[in-house]
Each structure stands twice: as structure tokens, then as C-alpha cells.
C-alpha positions as CSV (number, residue, x, y, z in Angstrom):
1,Q,-13.4,-10.1,1.1
2,R,-11.3,-7.1,2.1
3,R,-9.6,-4.8,-0.2
4,G,-7.9,-2.1,1.9
5,A,-10.7,-0.3,3.7
6,I,-13.6,-1.3,1.3
7,S,-15.8,-4.3,1.6
8,Y,-17.3,-5.9,-1.5
9,D,-18.4,-9.2,-3.0
10,S,-18.4,-10.4,-6.6
11,S,-22.1,-9.5,-7.2
12,D,-21.8,-5.9,-5.9
13,Q,-20.1,-3.4,-8.1
14,T,-20.5,-0.4,-5.8
15,A,-17.0,-0.7,-4.4
16,L,-15.6,-0.9,-7.9
17,Y,-17.3,2.4,-8.8
18,I,-15.8,4.0,-5.7
19,R,-12.3,2.9,-6.7
20,M,-12.8,4.4,-10.1
21,L,-13.9,7.7,-8.6
22,G,-10.8,7.4,-6.4
23,D,-8.7,7.2,-9.6
24,V,-7.7,3.6,-9.1
25,R,-7.7,1.2,-12.1
26,V,-10.0,-1.7,-12.2
27,R,-8.7,-4.7,-14.0
28,S,-9.6,-8.0,-15.6
29,R,-9.9,-11.4,-14.1
30,A,-6.4,-11.6,-12.7
31,G,-7.0,-9.0,-10.1
32,F,-6.7,-5.2,-9.6
33,E,-4.0,-3.2,-11.3
34,T,-1.7,-0.8,-9.5
35,E,-3.2,2.4,-8.2
36,R,-2.5,5.5,-10.3
37,R,-2.8,8.1,-7.5
38,G,-0.6,7.7,-4.4
39,S,0.6,4.2,-5.2
40,H,2.5,2.7,-2.4
41,P,4.2,-0.6,-1.5
42,Y,2.4,-3.3,0.4
43,I,1.9,-2.7,4.2
44,D,2.5,-5.3,6.9
45,F,-0.1,-4.4,9.6
46,R,1.4,-6.8,12.1
47,I,3.8,-4.1,13.2
48,F,1.0,-2.2,14.9
49,H,0.3,-5.1,17.3
50,S,3.9,-5.8,18.3
51,N,5.2,-4.5,21.6
52,S,8.8,-4.7,20.3
53,E,10.6,-1.9,18.5
54,I,12.2,-4.5,16.3
55,E,10.9,-4.1,12.8
56,V,8.7,-7.0,11.6
57,S,9.7,-8.6,8.4
58,V,7.4,-8.2,5.4
59,S,4.7,-10.8,5.3
60,A,3.6,-12.7,2.2
61,R,0.0,-11.7,3.0
62,N,0.1,-8.0,2.9
63,V,-2.8,-5.6,2.6
64,R,-2.9,-3.3,-0.4
65,R,-3.8,0.3,0.2
66,L,-6.8,1.6,-1.7
67,L,-8.0,5.2,-2.0
68,S,-11.7,6.1,-1.5
69,F,-13.7,8.8,-3.0
70,Q,-14.6,10.1,0.4
71,R,-11.0,10.6,1.4
72,Y,-10.0,12.1,-1.9
73,L,-12.9,14.5,-1.8
74,R,-12.2,15.6,1.8
75,S,-8.5,16.1,1.2
76,S,-9.1,18.1,-1.9
77,R,-11.5,20.4,-0.1
78,F,-9.2,20.6,2.9
79,F,-6.3,22.0,0.9
80,R,-8.5,24.5,-0.8
81,G,-9.4,25.8,2.6
82,I,-13.1,24.7,2.5
83,T,-14.6,23.7,5.8
84,V,-15.9,20.1,5.8
85,P,-17.9,18.6,8.6
86,N,-15.7,16.2,10.6
87,S,-12.8,17.3,8.4
88,S,-10.2,15.7,10.6
89,N,-11.2,12.3,9.2
90,I,-9.4,12.6,5.9
91,L,-8.7,8.9,5.7
92,D,-11.1,6.0,5.9
93,D,-11.8,4.7,9.4
94,D,-9.5,1.7,9.0
95,Y,-6.5,3.8,8.0
96,N,-7.3,6.4,10.7
97,G,-7.2,3.6,13.2
98,Q,-3.8,2.3,12.0
99,A,-2.3,5.7,11.9
100,K,-3.6,6.5,15.4
101,C,-2.1,3.2,16.6
102,M,1.3,4.3,15.2
103,L,1.0,7.6,16.9
104,E,0.9,5.8,20.2
105,K,4.5,4.7,19.5
106,V,5.7,8.1,18.2
107,G,8.3,8.3,21.0
108,N,10.0,5.1,19.9
109,W,13.3,5.7,18.0
110,N,12.3,3.0,15.5
111,F,9.1,4.9,14.5
112,D,8.7,4.2,10.7
113,I,7.8,7.6,9.2
114,F,7.7,6.0,5.7
115,L,4.9,3.6,6.8
116,F,3.1,6.4,8.6
117,D,3.3,8.6,5.5
118,R,1.6,5.9,3.5
119,L,-1.1,5.4,6.1
120,T,-1.8,9.1,6.1
121,N,-1.7,9.4,2.3
122,G,1.3,11.6,2.3
123,N,0.0,13.8,5.1
124,S,2.5,12.6,7.7
125,L,3.8,16.1,8.6
126,V,0.3,17.4,9.2
127,S,-0.8,14.4,11.2
128,L,2.4,14.0,13.2
129,T,2.9,17.7,14.1
130,F,-0.8,18.2,15.0
131,H,-0.6,15.1,17.2
132,L,2.5,16.5,19.0
133,F,0.9,19.9,19.4
134,N,-2.0,18.2,21.1
135,L,0.2,15.8,23.1
136,H,2.2,18.6,24.6
137,G,-1.0,20.6,25.4
138,L,0.1,23.5,23.1
139,I,-3.3,23.9,21.5
140,E,-5.0,24.5,24.8
141,H,-2.1,26.4,26.4
142,F,-1.8,28.9,23.5
143,Q,-5.5,28.9,22.7
144,L,-4.9,27.9,19.1
145,D,-7.6,27.6,16.5
146,T,-7.4,24.0,15.3
147,M,-8.6,24.7,11.8
148,K,-6.0,27.5,11.4
149,L,-3.4,25.1,12.8
150,R,-4.3,22.3,10.3
151,R,-4.4,24.8,7.4
152,F,-1.0,26.2,8.5
153,L,0.5,22.7,8.7
154,G,-1.1,21.8,5.4
155,H,0.7,24.6,3.6
156,I,4.0,23.6,5.2
157,A,3.5,20.0,3.9
158,L,2.9,21.2,0.4
159,L,6.1,23.2,0.4
160,T,8.4,20.9,2.4
161,F,10.3,17.7,1.4
162,V,10.4,16.2,4.9
163,G,9.4,17.0,8.4
164,F,10.2,15.7,11.8
165,A,9.7,16.5,15.4
166,F,11.5,15.7,18.7
167,Q,11.3,15.7,22.4
168,L,14.1,16.9,24.6
169,S,13.1,16.8,28.3
170,K,10.4,17.7,30.7
171,S,12.4,20.8,31.7
172,L,11.3,22.6,28.6
173,T,8.6,25.2,28.8
174,P,5.5,25.1,26.5
175,W,7.1,28.1,24.7
176,D,10.3,26.1,24.0
177,V,8.3,23.1,22.7
178,L,6.1,25.3,20.5
179,L,9.2,27.0,18.9
180,S,10.9,23.6,18.5
181,L,8.0,22.0,16.7
182,I,7.4,24.9,14.4
183,A,11.1,25.1,13.6
184,A,11.4,21.4,13.0
185,A,8.4,21.4,10.7
186,T,9.6,24.4,8.7
187,H,13.4,24.0,8.7
188,D,13.4,22.9,5.0
189,L,10.3,24.9,3.9
190,D,10.2,25.6,0.2
191,H,13.5,23.9,-0.5
192,P,14.5,24.4,-4.2
193,G,16.3,21.0,-4.3
194,V,19.8,22.4,-4.8
195,N,22.4,23.4,-2.3
196,Q,23.8,26.8,-1.4
197,P,27.0,26.6,-3.5
198,F,24.9,26.0,-6.6
199,L,22.7,29.0,-5.8
200,I,25.7,31.2,-5.3
201,K,27.6,30.0,-8.4
202,T,24.5,30.5,-10.6
203,N,23.7,33.9,-9.2
204,H,20.3,32.8,-8.0
205,Y,18.1,35.6,-6.7
206,L,18.0,33.9,-3.3
207,A,21.8,34.1,-3.0
208,T,21.7,37.8,-3.9
209,L,18.8,38.5,-1.5
210,Y,20.6,36.9,1.5
211,K,24.1,38.1,0.4
212,N,25.5,34.5,0.0
213,T,25.1,33.8,3.7
214,S,23.0,30.9,5.0
215,V,20.9,31.3,1.8
216,L,18.7,28.3,2.2
217,E,18.2,28.6,5.9
218,N,17.3,32.3,5.6
219,H,14.8,31.4,2.9
220,H,13.2,28.6,5.0
221,W,12.9,30.9,8.0
222,R,11.4,33.8,6.0
223,S,9.0,31.4,4.3
224,A,7.9,30.1,7.7
225,V,7.4,33.7,9.0
226,G,5.3,34.5,6.0
227,L,3.1,31.5,6.5
228,L,2.7,32.2,10.2
229,R,1.6,35.7,9.5
230,E,-0.7,34.7,6.7
231,S,-2.3,31.9,8.7
232,G,-3.2,34.2,11.6
233,L,-2.6,31.3,13.9
234,F,-1.0,33.5,16.6
235,A,-2.9,36.7,15.8
236,H,-4.4,36.7,19.3
237,M,-0.9,37.1,20.8
238,S,0.7,40.4,21.5
239,L,2.9,41.9,18.8
240,E,5.9,41.6,21.1
241,N,5.4,37.9,21.5
242,R,4.9,37.3,17.8
243,Q,8.1,39.1,17.0
244,L,10.0,37.2,19.6
245,M,8.6,33.9,18.2
246,E,9.7,34.8,14.7
247,S,13.1,35.7,15.8
248,Q,13.7,32.6,17.9
249,I,12.4,30.3,15.2
250,G,14.9,32.0,13.0
251,D,17.7,31.2,15.4
252,L,16.7,27.6,15.4
253,I,16.4,27.2,11.7
254,L,19.7,29.1,11.0
255,A,21.5,26.7,13.3
256,T,20.9,23.9,10.7
257,D,23.3,25.6,8.3
258,I,26.0,22.9,7.9
259,S,28.6,25.6,7.1
260,Q,28.3,26.7,10.7
261,Q,28.9,23.2,12.0
262,N,32.3,23.9,13.5
263,E,31.2,27.1,15.3
264,Y,28.3,25.3,17.0
265,L,30.3,22.2,17.9
266,S,33.1,24.4,19.4
267,M,30.6,26.2,21.6
268,F,28.9,23.0,22.6
269,R,32.3,21.4,23.5
270,S,33.3,24.4,25.5
271,H,30.1,24.3,27.5
272,L,30.5,20.5,28.1
273,D,34.1,20.9,29.1
274,R,33.2,23.6,31.7
275,G,30.0,21.7,32.7
276,D,28.1,25.0,32.9
277,L,25.0,24.2,30.9
278,C,21.9,24.9,32.9
279,L,18.4,24.1,31.5
280,E,16.9,26.6,34.0
281,N,18.6,29.3,32.0
282,A,16.5,30.4,29.0
283,N,19.5,31.2,26.8
284,H,21.1,27.8,27.6
285,R,17.8,26.0,26.8
286,H,17.6,27.8,23.5
287,F,21.2,26.8,22.6
288,I,20.4,23.2,23.5
289,L,17.3,23.3,21.3
290,Q,19.6,24.6,18.4
291,M,21.9,21.6,18.9
292,A,18.9,19.2,19.2
293,L,17.5,20.5,15.9
294,K,20.9,20.1,14.3
295,C,21.0,16.5,15.5
296,A,17.4,15.9,14.3
297,D,18.3,17.4,10.9
298,I,21.1,14.8,10.2
299,C,20.0,11.9,12.5
300,N,19.0,9.4,9.8
301,P,22.3,7.5,9.9
302,C,21.5,6.9,13.6
303,R,18.3,4.9,12.9
304,T,17.9,1.3,12.1
305,W,19.5,0.1,8.8
306,E,16.1,-0.4,7.2
307,L,15.0,3.2,7.8
308,S,18.4,4.8,7.4
309,K,19.0,3.1,4.1
310,Q,15.7,4.6,2.7
311,W,16.7,8.1,3.8
312,S,20.2,7.7,2.4
313,E,18.8,6.7,-1.0
314,K,16.4,9.6,-1.1
315,V,19.0,12.2,-0.1
316,T,21.5,10.9,-2.5
317,E,18.9,10.9,-5.3
318,E,18.4,14.6,-4.5
319,F,22.2,15.1,-4.9
320,F,22.2,13.3,-8.2
321,H,19.2,15.3,-9.4
322,Q,21.2,18.5,-8.7
323,G,24.0,16.8,-10.8
324,K,21.7,17.0,-13.8
325,K,21.7,20.7,-13.3
326,G,25.4,20.5,-13.2
327,D,25.4,20.8,-17.0
328,I,24.9,24.5,-16.3
329,E,28.0,24.5,-14.1
330,K,30.0,22.7,-16.8
331,K,28.7,25.1,-19.5
332,Y,29.9,28.2,-17.7
333,H,33.0,26.5,-16.2
334,L,31.7,26.9,-12.6
335,G,32.9,23.6,-11.4
336,V,30.6,20.6,-10.7
337,S,29.3,20.5,-7.1
338,P,30.8,17.7,-5.0
339,L,28.8,14.6,-4.3
340,C,26.4,15.3,-7.2
341,D,27.9,13.4,-10.1
342,R,26.1,10.0,-10.5
343,Q,28.9,8.8,-12.8
344,T,31.7,9.2,-10.2
345,E,29.9,9.0,-6.8
346,T,28.1,6.1,-5.0
347,I,25.6,6.1,-2.1
348,A,28.1,4.2,0.0
349,N,30.9,6.7,-0.6
350,I,28.7,9.7,0.2
351,Q,27.2,8.1,3.3
352,I,30.5,7.0,4.8
353,G,32.0,10.5,4.3
354,F,28.8,12.1,5.7
355,M,28.9,9.9,8.8
356,T,32.7,10.4,9.4
357,Y,32.9,14.1,9.0
358,L,29.5,15.4,10.1
359,V,27.3,12.9,12.0
360,E,29.9,11.2,14.3
361,P,31.3,14.5,15.7
362,L,27.9,15.9,16.4
363,F,26.4,12.9,18.0
364,G,29.6,12.1,19.9
365,E,29.2,15.5,21.7
366,W,25.4,15.1,22.1
367,A,26.1,11.8,23.9
368,R,28.4,13.7,26.3
369,F,25.5,16.1,27.1
370,S,22.8,13.5,27.2
371,N,24.3,10.1,28.2
372,T,21.1,8.2,27.9
373,R,20.1,4.8,26.6
374,L,18.7,6.6,23.5
375,S,22.0,8.3,22.8
376,Q,23.9,5.1,23.1
377,T,21.3,3.4,20.8
378,M,21.9,6.2,18.2
379,L,25.7,5.8,18.3
380,G,25.2,2.0,18.1
381,H,23.1,2.3,14.9
382,L,25.5,4.8,13.5
383,G,28.4,2.4,13.9
384,L,26.5,-0.5,12.4
385,N,25.2,1.5,9.5
386,K,28.7,2.8,8.7
387,A,30.0,-0.8,8.7
388,S,27.1,-1.8,6.4
389,W,27.9,0.9,3.9
390,K,31.6,-0.1,4.0
391,G,30.5,-3.6,3.2
392,V,28.5,-2.3,0.2
393,Q,31.5,-0.3,-0.8
394,R,33.8,-3.3,-0.8
395,E,31.3,-5.1,-3.1
396,Q,31.4,-2.3,-5.6
397,S,34.4,-2.6,-7.9
398,G,36.7,0.4,-8.0
399,S,35.1,2.1,-5.0
400,G,36.2,2.8,-1.5
401,D,39.5,4.5,-2.2
402,D,38.4,8.1,-2.5
403,V,35.7,8.7,0.1
404,D,37.8,11.0,2.3
405,A,39.2,12.7,-0.7
406,T,35.7,13.6,-1.9
407,F,34.8,15.3,1.3
408,E,38.2,16.9,1.8
409,E,37.8,18.6,-1.6
410,M,34.9,20.5,0.0
411,D,35.5,23.6,2.0
412,S,37.4,22.5,5.0
413,D,35.6,25.2,7.1
414,I,32.4,23.2,7.0
415,L,33.9,20.0,8.2
416,P,34.1,19.4,12.0
417,Q,36.9,17.8,13.8
418,E,36.9,14.0,14.7
419,P,34.5,13.2,17.5
420,R,35.6,12.8,21.1
421,L,33.8,9.8,22.4
422,S,35.7,9.4,25.6
């Protein structure tokens, strides 16, 4: 019989001992109980053998994921910085194989990062970013130490809520791709779980440090610079190149500040209206990378409903978690942050407003710049997802009348104009 990646039979208790060492409960006659460490939903492995990007429905015969002592031991040593022979194989062979199979489809828009995260035991950012560094030849081109790179990515993963990466075009230089991947992986590094208005209203030290300007983005950037310097990953480069890298990574991360949305959209539209963007120009490429990172930062409404809905639920839960801290705002009469009150807001309301005021305008302009099949696919998903949330909204009694009002109560300076899709 097969239980995850471990073979056993009823007369051999070895596998049971391994599960116990892996901190997994062993049960009575009815079967095995749920894992205590890293418990995840069932996984349908048929998706790896499908040539279609259409998500396969969950099968009745799913395979439960089990931890092994070997993987737990290796991962524990890895994050303590201890060199382990063949340390890249943190997972059992079966799971390494499934994760590698997924990486072969990393360029597909329907790539399921949630499934990949389960297969890599929560190490999706490390595994995916390392793969992209290797895929684009950055390790060889910049002569990077792979162990330093893995350790650097491991520290990012421990301090980041979510990571992602993207490809723009073959016209990018290795330097452009390097900066983009690092900025993408670190753009939310050491996020405190609350937004900038909350930090400012509560006189948080970060707000004071960065003078109430792009507080979170400055913190993410400076945290990334600190890790880069500590890791010594680019110590073999000249001081001038290292300083340039740090500065340009900062430009990319600071572009994700949603309060600067109008400014970037205005510049983007002006370039598109004039038709003067040239990817042979280094400054123009850097600006396009800023816009690409902005798109990647809020692209989840442009994915399939199954993936988009999961992201929406996670993001909204973060808003509501901040709402719990809203007691501080109420106590000191600071005003409760918009979108963060679980009693008055719903996921549907928040998502519809988010798509209308932020996502649609940005992706409408991006489609003007890059009128590709992918751009049209993203806009198609966006429209379908918005309609789906409106359907959810209609089913909820007393909701659906104040979506625009909620967003309009926010600072109008951070809300872009309606998209121009023509």
C-alpha cells in the first residue's frame, strides 16, 4: 500500500515510527489521523499528467501527504545554515518529482501556487525562485554561490507572506531579469500585516522612520538590502554594481505603493498615447518592469476563479485581522480603517471595489502595451471573476448597495480613473 511517499505493510511498523518522528499522529483501526505539522488538503495528482491548463476536478481517490523524518531533519538543518550532503533534496523523492513536474509548467497562467506550496512543504518561494534563477541562466551568468542563494531565498521565505515571479519578454537583459526576480520575491518582505494608514495613525516607528511616505514599501526594500548584504550573495561584484542593484531594486519595490497608482498610470498612458516606449532603452525597460511588478502584485483577480477566490479569501482575512487591531483605533478615536471591519464588509464587496478601481484600470493599460493572448486571457478572467463576485453579492442579503461608497470613502488620490479598453 502507499501512504504518501512511504511504503509499508501491516506487519512492518517501521513506517509508523517514521511518521511519529515526523510529528504525524498514528491512529486506531479506522485509519490515520490528520497530520499535526504542515497539514494540508488532499492533492489530486492527475493534474501533473494533463496537457491542458484547465484545472482537473478533485478526485475521490486523493493521495494524502505525509511528512518524513528525513525531510523534516534536512529542512531543519537547512534553515539553521548547516550544510547537508545533497541538501537540495529537502522533500522525499516522490514529492520532489511532482514538484519538478509542476515547474515544467511554470510559464502557464493557471499555475497552481497553492498546490506547489503543499508539494514543497511551504517552500514554494525558495523552490520557484531558485528554479527561475536557474532557468534564466542567472546563476551561471552572475557566478552565484548556490548555497548562498538558497540561504538568501530561505530567509526571504521566512519573512514574507507570499512571493511570485514573472517573465516579460526576451528583450530583457540578464541584469533586468535578476533585478525583477529579487524585487518580486522581496516586495512584501517582513510585512507587519497592517496597512500604511494604520501605521501612521498609531505612530508606529516605521511610519516615523520613513516620514509617513511609502512606509511599507521602504521597509520591504531596506529589509531586502539588509538580507542581500548579509548573505554575501553578490560580494564578488564591484561596489558600484552592488549599489546600483540596491537602488534599482528599490525603484521596483517602491512602485508597488498603491498610493502612487495614479502617477504611474498617468505616465504609462502618456507613453502609450505617444507610442514612444522602446525596450532597447534601459530607462524604458526599467519603467516597464515597474509596471509589470505592479501588475504581478495585484494580478490575482485575473486568474481562474478557483485560484483567484483562494487569494481573495486570504487577502480579506488579512484585512479583517487588522480590523481586530481596530480596537486601538476606536479607543483613541482614530477612525477604523476602511475594508477591515468584518461586521460591515464582505469579501464580495471588497473584491468588486478592488477590481473596479484598481485592477481594471491597470490591466486595461497593460493590454494596450502588450496586446497578447495572455493579456486578453487575464482580462477575460477578470470580467468573469467580477461577475462571479456580483453573483455572490446578490445572494447575500443587505449587500451590494455600498461597494462603491466604501472605496470612495478612501483617499481619492489613490484611486485611478476608469480603464480605457478601446
